[in-house]
TIMARSE-357751 format. One record per residue (C-alpha): residue number from 1; residue in one letter; x negated, z, y negated. Coordinates in Angstrom, 3 decimals, decimal comma. Example, Ala and Ser with C-alpha at 12.3 -4.5 7.8 and 13.67 -1.06 7.14 Angstrom:
# residues 2
+-----+------+----------+----------+----------+
| pos | code |        X |        Z |        Y |
+-----+------+----------+----------+----------+
|   1 |    a |  -12,300 |    7,800 |    4,500 |
|   2 |    s |  -13,670 |    7,140 |    1,060 |
+-----+------+----------+----------+----------+
//
This chain:
# residues 330
+-----+------+----------+----------+----------+
| pos | code |        X |        Z |        Y |
+-----+------+----------+----------+----------+
|   1 |    m |    0,504 |   44,427 |  -23,149 |
|   2 |    t |   -2,556 |   43,248 |  -21,377 |
|   3 |    d |   -0,383 |   42,158 |  -18,504 |
|   4 |    i |    1,906 |   40,269 |  -20,593 |
|   5 |    s |   -0,806 |   38,563 |  -22,571 |
|   6 |    q |   -2,512 |   37,531 |  -19,210 |
|   7 |    n |    0,866 |   36,234 |  -17,804 |
|   8 |    s |    1,466 |   34,181 |  -20,720 |
|   9 |    t |   -1,882 |   32,626 |  -20,691 |
|  10 |    s |   -1,712 |   31,880 |  -17,118 |
|  11 |    s |    1,876 |   30,336 |  -17,701 |
|  12 |    r |    0,387 |   28,095 |  -20,369 |
|  13 |    a |   -2,477 |   27,114 |  -18,186 |
|  14 |    s |   -0,107 |   26,180 |  -15,345 |
|  15 |    r |    1,858 |   23,980 |  -17,755 |
|  16 |    r |   -1,267 |   22,032 |  -18,836 |
|  17 |    p |   -1,808 |   18,718 |  -17,060 |
|  18 |    s |   -4,459 |   18,836 |  -14,391 |
|  19 |    a |   -7,715 |   16,684 |  -14,756 |
|  20 |    r |   -6,502 |   14,568 |  -11,985 |
|  21 |    t |   -3,302 |   13,833 |  -13,605 |
|  22 |    l |   -5,136 |   13,136 |  -16,990 |
|  23 |    l |   -7,502 |   10,683 |  -15,066 |
|  24 |    t |   -4,542 |    8,987 |  -13,309 |
|  25 |    l |   -2,794 |    8,485 |  -16,678 |
|  26 |    a |   -6,117 |    7,149 |  -18,185 |
|  27 |    g |   -6,436 |    4,672 |  -15,300 |
|  28 |    v |   -2,904 |    3,457 |  -15,634 |
|  29 |    l |   -3,323 |    2,949 |  -19,453 |
|  30 |    l |   -6,665 |    0,969 |  -18,619 |
|  31 |    l |   -4,695 |   -1,218 |  -16,144 |
|  32 |    v |   -2,208 |   -1,842 |  -18,744 |
|  33 |    a |   -4,702 |   -3,006 |  -21,383 |
|  34 |    v |   -6,468 |   -5,359 |  -18,685 |
|  35 |    p |   -4,765 |   -8,728 |  -20,053 |
|  36 |    l |   -6,128 |   -7,827 |  -23,429 |
|  37 |    i |   -9,737 |   -6,576 |  -22,685 |
|  38 |    a |  -10,529 |   -8,342 |  -19,582 |
|  39 |    p |   -7,990 |  -11,283 |  -18,876 |
|  40 |    t |  -10,286 |  -12,807 |  -16,288 |
|  41 |    m |   -9,675 |   -9,685 |  -14,120 |
|  42 |    q |   -6,071 |   -9,719 |  -14,388 |
|  43 |    l |   -5,396 |  -12,044 |  -11,165 |
|  44 |    l |   -7,985 |   -9,962 |   -9,067 |
|  45 |    i |   -6,325 |   -6,594 |  -10,146 |
|  46 |    n |   -2,858 |   -7,906 |   -9,510 |
|  47 |    l |   -3,794 |   -8,853 |   -5,942 |
|  48 |    a |   -5,451 |   -5,455 |   -5,583 |
|  49 |    l |   -2,323 |   -3,656 |   -6,693 |
|  50 |    a |   -0,085 |   -5,634 |   -4,382 |
|  51 |    k |   -2,420 |   -4,636 |   -1,454 |
|  52 |    g |   -2,590 |   -1,225 |   -2,549 |
|  53 |    i |    1,130 |   -0,735 |   -2,269 |
|  54 |    a |    0,911 |   -2,081 |    1,233 |
|  55 |    v |   -1,767 |    0,319 |    1,987 |
|  56 |    l |    0,331 |    3,216 |    0,639 |
|  57 |    g |    2,568 |    2,258 |    3,533 |
|  58 |    v |   -0,351 |    2,991 |    6,101 |
|  59 |    t |   -1,190 |    6,091 |    4,104 |
|  60 |    v |    2,225 |    7,482 |    4,979 |
|  61 |    l |    1,670 |    7,177 |    8,566 |
|  62 |    l |   -1,670 |    8,769 |    8,216 |
|  63 |    r |   -0,098 |   11,914 |    6,930 |
|  64 |    a |    1,627 |   12,157 |   10,305 |
|  65 |    g |   -1,738 |   11,596 |   12,062 |
|  66 |    q |   -0,645 |    7,978 |   13,265 |
|  67 |    v |   -2,682 |    4,816 |   12,736 |
|  68 |    s |   -1,023 |    1,444 |   12,809 |
|  69 |    f |   -3,183 |   -1,641 |   13,441 |
|  70 |    g |   -0,091 |   -3,944 |   12,903 |
|  71 |    h |    1,408 |   -3,094 |    9,732 |
|  72 |    a |    0,645 |   -6,427 |    8,262 |
|  73 |    l |    3,690 |   -7,544 |   10,139 |
|  74 |    f |    6,020 |   -6,103 |    7,492 |
|  75 |    f |    3,672 |   -7,463 |    4,868 |
|  76 |    g |    4,089 |  -10,955 |    6,203 |
|  77 |    i |    7,805 |  -10,840 |    7,047 |
|  78 |    s |    8,542 |   -9,720 |    3,452 |
|  79 |    a |    6,460 |  -12,569 |    2,159 |
|  80 |    y |    8,158 |  -15,214 |    4,424 |
|  81 |    v |   11,574 |  -14,010 |    3,547 |
|  82 |    g |   10,758 |  -14,488 |   -0,065 |
|  83 |    a |    9,416 |  -18,141 |    0,739 |
|  84 |    f |   12,463 |  -19,140 |    2,554 |
|  85 |    l |   14,868 |  -17,719 |    0,075 |
|  86 |    v |   13,061 |  -19,904 |   -2,718 |
|  87 |    a |   13,127 |  -22,873 |   -0,674 |
|  88 |    s |   16,864 |  -22,573 |    0,056 |
|  89 |    m |   17,678 |  -21,389 |   -3,425 |
|  90 |    p |   15,461 |  -22,993 |   -5,964 |
|  91 |    g |   15,258 |  -20,920 |   -9,129 |
|  92 |    a |   15,999 |  -17,764 |   -7,318 |
|  93 |    d |   15,234 |  -14,666 |   -9,470 |
|  94 |    m |   12,003 |  -12,760 |   -9,069 |
|  95 |    m |   13,883 |   -9,473 |   -8,435 |
|  96 |    l |   16,143 |  -10,993 |   -5,862 |
|  97 |    v |   13,089 |  -12,396 |   -4,041 |
|  98 |    l |   11,395 |   -8,982 |   -4,188 |
|  99 |    a |   14,654 |   -7,174 |   -2,845 |
| 100 |    c |   15,435 |   -9,594 |   -0,054 |
| 101 |    g |   11,796 |   -9,482 |    1,183 |
| 102 |    v |   11,732 |   -5,691 |    1,301 |
| 103 |    l |   15,274 |   -5,791 |    3,103 |
| 104 |    g |   13,617 |   -7,976 |    5,602 |
| 105 |    a |   10,755 |   -5,793 |    6,028 |
| 106 |    l |   13,050 |   -2,500 |    6,487 |
| 107 |    v |   15,188 |   -4,329 |    9,076 |
| 108 |    a |   12,067 |   -5,275 |   11,104 |
| 109 |    g |   10,807 |   -1,800 |   10,520 |
| 110 |    l |   13,975 |   -0,407 |   12,025 |
| 111 |    l |   13,849 |   -2,701 |   15,100 |
| 112 |    v |   10,106 |   -2,104 |   15,767 |
| 113 |    g |   10,266 |    1,422 |   14,872 |
| 114 |    l |   12,940 |    2,216 |   17,408 |
| 115 |    f |   10,559 |    1,266 |   19,916 |
| 116 |    v |    7,211 |    2,429 |   18,897 |
| 117 |    v |    8,039 |    5,914 |   17,790 |
| 118 |    r |    8,210 |    6,961 |   21,409 |
| 119 |    y |    4,464 |    6,780 |   21,560 |
| 120 |    r |    1,574 |    8,400 |   19,778 |
| 121 |    g |   -2,097 |    7,781 |   19,017 |
| 122 |    i |   -3,741 |    4,838 |   20,417 |
| 123 |    f |   -0,633 |    3,491 |   22,101 |
| 124 |    f |    1,211 |    3,719 |   18,790 |
| 125 |    g |   -1,390 |    1,719 |   17,028 |
| 126 |    m |   -1,874 |   -1,012 |   19,648 |
| 127 |    l |    1,843 |   -1,556 |   20,115 |
| 128 |    n |    2,235 |   -2,191 |   16,289 |
| 129 |    l |   -0,652 |   -4,659 |   16,730 |
| 130 |    a |    1,005 |   -6,341 |   19,670 |
| 131 |    f |    4,250 |   -6,927 |   17,687 |
| 132 |    s |    2,372 |   -8,227 |   14,689 |
| 133 |    m |    0,346 |  -10,709 |   16,862 |
| 134 |    i |    3,595 |  -11,877 |   18,629 |
| 135 |    f |    5,122 |  -12,688 |   15,194 |
| 136 |    w |    1,831 |  -14,393 |   14,031 |
| 137 |    s |    2,069 |  -16,622 |   17,166 |
| 138 |    i |    5,588 |  -17,538 |   16,301 |
| 139 |    l |    4,446 |  -18,525 |   12,721 |
| 140 |    e |    1,647 |  -20,666 |   14,094 |
| 141 |    k |    3,576 |  -22,319 |   16,722 |
| 142 |    f |    7,072 |  -23,139 |   15,148 |
| 143 |    y |    5,003 |  -25,207 |   12,395 |
| 144 |    h |    8,278 |  -27,391 |   11,838 |
| 145 |    i |   10,035 |  -24,370 |   10,398 |
| 146 |    t |    7,026 |  -22,204 |    9,102 |
| 147 |    g |    4,563 |  -24,854 |    8,159 |
| 148 |    g |    2,098 |  -23,599 |   10,927 |
| 149 |    a |   -1,420 |  -22,633 |    9,758 |
| 150 |    d |   -0,735 |  -24,408 |    6,401 |
| 151 |    g |    2,006 |  -22,016 |    5,613 |
| 152 |    i |    4,899 |  -22,390 |    3,021 |
| 153 |    r |    4,561 |  -22,987 |   -0,670 |
| 154 |    l |    6,667 |  -20,299 |   -2,760 |
| 155 |    t |    7,576 |  -22,060 |   -5,811 |
| 156 |    r |    7,531 |  -19,823 |   -8,828 |
| 157 |    p |   10,847 |  -17,943 |   -9,127 |
| 158 |    t |   12,575 |  -17,345 |  -12,463 |
| 159 |    v |   12,625 |  -14,212 |  -14,333 |
| 160 |    l |   16,008 |  -12,885 |  -15,396 |
| 161 |    g |   17,154 |  -16,668 |  -15,196 |
| 162 |    l |   14,443 |  -17,970 |  -17,223 |
| 163 |    e |   11,893 |  -20,391 |  -15,898 |
| 164 |    m |    8,254 |  -19,430 |  -17,175 |
| 165 |    e |    5,009 |  -21,094 |  -17,449 |
| 166 |    r |    2,258 |  -19,925 |  -15,069 |
| 167 |    g |    0,567 |  -17,704 |  -17,717 |
| 168 |    g |    3,689 |  -15,886 |  -18,703 |
| 169 |    f |    4,804 |  -15,545 |  -15,153 |
| 170 |    e |    1,594 |  -14,043 |  -14,103 |
| 171 |    l |    1,789 |  -11,540 |  -16,909 |
| 172 |    v |    5,201 |  -10,430 |  -15,828 |
| 173 |    i |    4,090 |  -10,043 |  -12,155 |
| 174 |    f |    1,062 |   -8,040 |  -13,526 |
| 175 |    y |    3,093 |   -5,522 |  -15,321 |
| 176 |    l |    5,810 |   -5,250 |  -12,473 |
| 177 |    s |    2,931 |   -4,484 |  -10,170 |
| 178 |    i |    1,884 |   -1,668 |  -12,419 |
| 179 |    a |    5,384 |   -0,389 |  -12,733 |
| 180 |    l |    5,928 |   -0,397 |   -9,058 |
| 181 |    m |    2,540 |    1,217 |   -8,386 |
| 182 |    v |    3,454 |    4,213 |  -10,554 |
| 183 |    g |    7,043 |    4,366 |   -9,501 |
| 184 |    l |    6,343 |    3,987 |   -5,624 |
| 185 |    g |    3,424 |    6,186 |   -5,982 |
| 186 |    w |    5,551 |    8,870 |   -7,677 |
| 187 |    f |    8,274 |    8,535 |   -5,114 |
| 188 |    t |    6,014 |    8,785 |   -2,183 |
| 189 |    l |    4,325 |   11,970 |   -3,663 |
| 190 |    r |    7,677 |   13,418 |   -3,981 |
| 191 |    w |    8,870 |   12,365 |   -0,622 |
| 192 |    f |    5,827 |   14,124 |    0,912 |
| 193 |    v |    6,760 |   17,751 |   -0,750 |
| 194 |    s |   10,551 |   17,202 |    0,149 |
| 195 |    p |   11,947 |   18,827 |    3,344 |
| 196 |    v |   12,032 |   15,394 |    5,043 |
| 197 |    g |    8,420 |   14,772 |    4,085 |
| 198 |    q |    7,225 |   18,109 |    5,194 |
| 199 |    v |    8,974 |   17,927 |    8,423 |
| 200 |    f |    7,420 |   14,344 |    8,995 |
| 201 |    q |    3,920 |   15,671 |    8,280 |
| 202 |    t |    4,483 |   18,226 |   11,007 |
| 203 |    i |    4,141 |   15,632 |   13,722 |
| 204 |    k |    0,382 |   15,794 |   13,096 |
| 205 |    t |   -0,083 |   19,458 |   13,366 |
| 206 |    n |    2,682 |   20,761 |   15,804 |
| 207 |    e |    5,170 |   18,253 |   17,004 |
| 208 |    t |    6,512 |   20,665 |   19,619 |
| 209 |    r |    7,604 |   23,111 |   16,991 |
| 210 |    l |    9,982 |   20,366 |   15,747 |
| 211 |    e |   11,782 |   20,297 |   19,281 |
| 212 |    y |   11,996 |   24,195 |   19,104 |
| 213 |    l |   13,956 |   23,756 |   15,694 |
| 214 |    g |   16,272 |   21,206 |   17,255 |
| 215 |    l |   14,860 |   18,121 |   15,404 |
| 216 |    s |   14,184 |   14,947 |   17,199 |
| 217 |    p |   10,249 |   13,954 |   16,470 |
| 218 |    r |   11,258 |   10,256 |   17,186 |
| 219 |    r |   13,954 |   10,352 |   14,382 |
| 220 |    v |   11,550 |   12,211 |   12,031 |
| 221 |    l |    8,765 |    9,682 |   12,753 |
| 222 |    l |   11,165 |    6,787 |   12,334 |
| 223 |    s |   12,206 |    7,956 |    8,786 |
| 224 |    g |    8,540 |    7,781 |    7,745 |
| 225 |    y |    8,088 |    4,559 |    9,522 |
| 226 |    m |   10,799 |    2,878 |    7,671 |
| 227 |    l |    9,427 |    4,091 |    4,357 |
| 228 |    s |    6,131 |    2,603 |    5,567 |
| 229 |    a |    7,548 |   -0,671 |    6,417 |
| 230 |    g |    9,429 |   -0,817 |    2,891 |
| 231 |    l |    6,258 |   -0,207 |    1,013 |
| 232 |    c |    4,341 |   -2,977 |    3,002 |
| 233 |    g |    7,261 |   -5,220 |    2,248 |
| 234 |    v |    6,964 |   -4,565 |   -1,476 |
| 235 |    g |    3,333 |   -5,484 |   -1,331 |
| 236 |    g |    3,858 |   -8,563 |    0,702 |
| 237 |    s |    6,443 |   -9,933 |   -1,802 |
| 238 |    l |    4,286 |   -9,410 |   -4,696 |
| 239 |    m |    1,269 |  -10,918 |   -2,930 |
| 240 |    a |    3,368 |  -14,037 |   -2,067 |
| 241 |    m |    4,768 |  -14,528 |   -5,535 |
| 242 |    t |    1,214 |  -13,979 |   -7,104 |
| 243 |    q |   -0,490 |  -16,317 |   -4,801 |
| 244 |    g |    2,373 |  -19,010 |   -4,610 |
| 245 |    v |    1,765 |  -19,588 |   -0,849 |
| 246 |    v |    2,450 |  -17,807 |    2,198 |
| 247 |    t |    0,404 |  -18,408 |    5,558 |
| 248 |    p |    0,286 |  -16,786 |    8,979 |
| 249 |    e |   -2,832 |  -15,021 |    7,575 |
| 250 |    y |   -0,496 |  -12,544 |    6,093 |
| 251 |    v |    0,098 |  -10,934 |    9,479 |
| 252 |    w |   -3,193 |  -11,618 |   11,144 |
| 253 |    w |   -4,764 |   -8,478 |   12,840 |
| 254 |    v |   -7,665 |   -8,613 |   10,176 |
| 255 |    r |   -5,048 |   -7,914 |    7,428 |
| 256 |    s |   -3,853 |   -4,903 |    9,212 |
| 257 |    a |   -7,245 |   -3,670 |    9,802 |
| 258 |    e |   -8,161 |   -4,244 |    6,188 |
| 259 |    m |   -5,269 |   -1,952 |    5,196 |
| 260 |    v |   -6,567 |    0,701 |    7,404 |
| 261 |    f |  -10,055 |    0,164 |    6,124 |
| 262 |    i |   -9,013 |    0,451 |    2,510 |
| 263 |    a |   -6,802 |    3,653 |    3,177 |
| 264 |    v |  -10,108 |    5,373 |    4,758 |
| 265 |    l |  -12,189 |    4,087 |    1,863 |
| 266 |    g |   -9,772 |    5,448 |   -0,762 |
| 267 |    g |   -9,208 |    8,746 |    1,000 |
| 268 |    a |   -6,925 |    9,015 |    4,447 |
| 269 |    g |   -3,648 |   10,359 |    3,370 |
| 270 |    s |   -4,214 |   10,127 |   -0,456 |
| 271 |    v |   -1,525 |    8,227 |   -2,495 |
| 272 |    r |   -3,940 |    7,734 |   -5,414 |
| 273 |    g |   -6,677 |    6,761 |   -2,929 |
| 274 |    a |   -4,502 |    3,674 |   -1,615 |
| 275 |    f |   -4,651 |    2,008 |   -4,933 |
| 276 |    i |   -8,248 |    3,094 |   -5,907 |
| 277 |    g |   -9,609 |    1,942 |   -2,558 |
| 278 |    a |   -7,811 |   -1,523 |   -2,983 |
| 279 |    l |   -9,206 |   -1,835 |   -6,456 |
| 280 |    v |  -12,715 |   -0,965 |   -5,040 |
| 281 |    y |  -12,274 |   -3,248 |   -2,077 |
| 282 |    e |  -11,112 |   -6,397 |   -3,875 |
| 283 |    i |  -13,869 |   -5,937 |   -6,641 |
| 284 |    v |  -16,576 |   -5,430 |   -4,122 |
| 285 |    r |  -15,323 |   -8,177 |   -1,720 |
| 286 |    i |  -15,032 |  -10,964 |   -4,465 |
| 287 |    y |  -18,345 |  -10,289 |   -6,128 |
| 288 |    a |  -20,203 |   -9,658 |   -2,633 |
| 289 |    s |  -18,698 |  -12,868 |   -1,412 |
| 290 |    a |  -19,976 |  -14,678 |   -4,522 |
| 291 |    y |  -23,433 |  -13,499 |   -4,731 |
| 292 |    a |  -24,019 |  -12,433 |   -1,000 |
| 293 |    g |  -21,800 |  -15,025 |    0,699 |
| 294 |    d |  -23,469 |  -14,511 |    4,246 |
| 295 |    i |  -23,584 |  -10,715 |    4,315 |
| 296 |    w |  -20,623 |   -9,456 |    2,231 |
| 297 |    q |  -18,907 |   -8,166 |    5,393 |
| 298 |    l |  -22,108 |   -6,171 |    6,143 |
| 299 |    l |  -22,123 |   -4,741 |    2,656 |
| 300 |    l |  -18,408 |   -3,638 |    3,036 |
| 301 |    g |  -19,036 |   -2,232 |    6,511 |
| 302 |    g |  -22,193 |   -0,377 |    5,451 |
| 303 |    f |  -20,255 |    1,097 |    2,510 |
| 304 |    l |  -17,355 |    2,433 |    4,562 |
| 305 |    l |  -19,949 |    3,840 |    7,225 |
| 306 |    v |  -21,619 |    5,740 |    4,329 |
| 307 |    i |  -18,128 |    7,003 |    3,152 |
| 308 |    i |  -17,255 |    8,171 |    6,694 |
| 309 |    l |  -20,647 |    9,862 |    7,293 |
| 310 |    f |  -21,137 |   11,468 |    3,913 |
| 311 |    a |  -17,574 |   11,676 |    2,337 |
| 312 |    p |  -15,063 |   11,916 |    5,020 |
| 313 |    g |  -12,429 |   12,363 |    2,145 |
| 314 |    g |  -13,078 |    9,052 |    0,627 |
| 315 |    i |  -13,470 |    8,027 |   -2,821 |
| 316 |    m |  -10,705 |   10,434 |   -3,758 |
| 317 |    g |  -12,557 |   13,231 |   -1,956 |
| 318 |    i |  -15,703 |   12,580 |   -3,945 |
| 319 |    a |  -13,593 |   12,460 |   -7,140 |
| 320 |    d |  -11,974 |   15,901 |   -6,325 |
| 321 |    s |  -15,335 |   17,353 |   -5,577 |
| 322 |    l |  -16,644 |   16,460 |   -8,905 |
| 323 |    i |  -13,629 |   17,686 |  -10,746 |
| 324 |    h |  -13,777 |   20,857 |   -9,024 |
| 325 |    r |  -17,558 |   21,473 |   -9,572 |
| 326 |    k |  -16,840 |   20,826 |  -13,293 |
| 327 |    g |  -13,864 |   23,181 |  -13,449 |
| 328 |    t |  -16,023 |   25,852 |  -11,742 |
| 329 |    r |  -18,870 |   25,440 |  -14,360 |
| 330 |    q |  -16,446 |   25,970 |  -17,204 |
+-----+------+----------+----------+----------+
//
């Protein structure tokens, strides 16, 4: 009887949502309420969410022990595809712009991935950077097509065939970004625990074992690389539609480094950390540049240095430690 009662108790405890899940749900609900409780923060958070989805793509590669210093390439390609689509098809629907942008990023991810998956470590990272800078040069030089440094204006797309005013459109984009954050975050978590995702993460620990099992490490890495490119494409399209203009700065190496920075800040390899890191980064960057315009980069760099030295797990590592301590005391 005692064993049965203990088993039933443990079964009920296992069905209870974890503290991390409850905090995640509370965070999503708080974001949903932002237009009502803090409307001035809506645009800032929208940009952070778009960037967070792109950072999620970098996080996927970090799970395999690979760092890309050029993933802004797919971020920018998606944005430019959307801009060219709206320019050629005025009144194009928002979802069509998003879908075509992501498709462009996936095609580019396949073409670049077939080449870069042959390499590992610093060579992998720098080759991604090289492809990104080549595309940046094309955007800068072919100004009669791309608009050069001035970029291309992305006029406001329609929403289900309806033309909306700026306020209404920004509200739709905001909630679409939240929905994509939740949906893509959940999908990425499920992908990590799937057989394909688990094999993909083996590249970090024992790539030789994959060859013994008859699996091609290049093909396995390519699957994750495609997912990573697609996620960056989603972020790029959302950013372009939110800002209303696309410039070569979208693919500049600083943008790629920024994604890696945020991924480490939030917690390298953490899905939730990608979005939390993006929110913290954007908030600190905006307010630091407003009140400490000459040293805001120094503040961000110092913050990241403290995280690396004293909390290698990033913000999510700190949060998990606090949750664990609280659970232990109880």
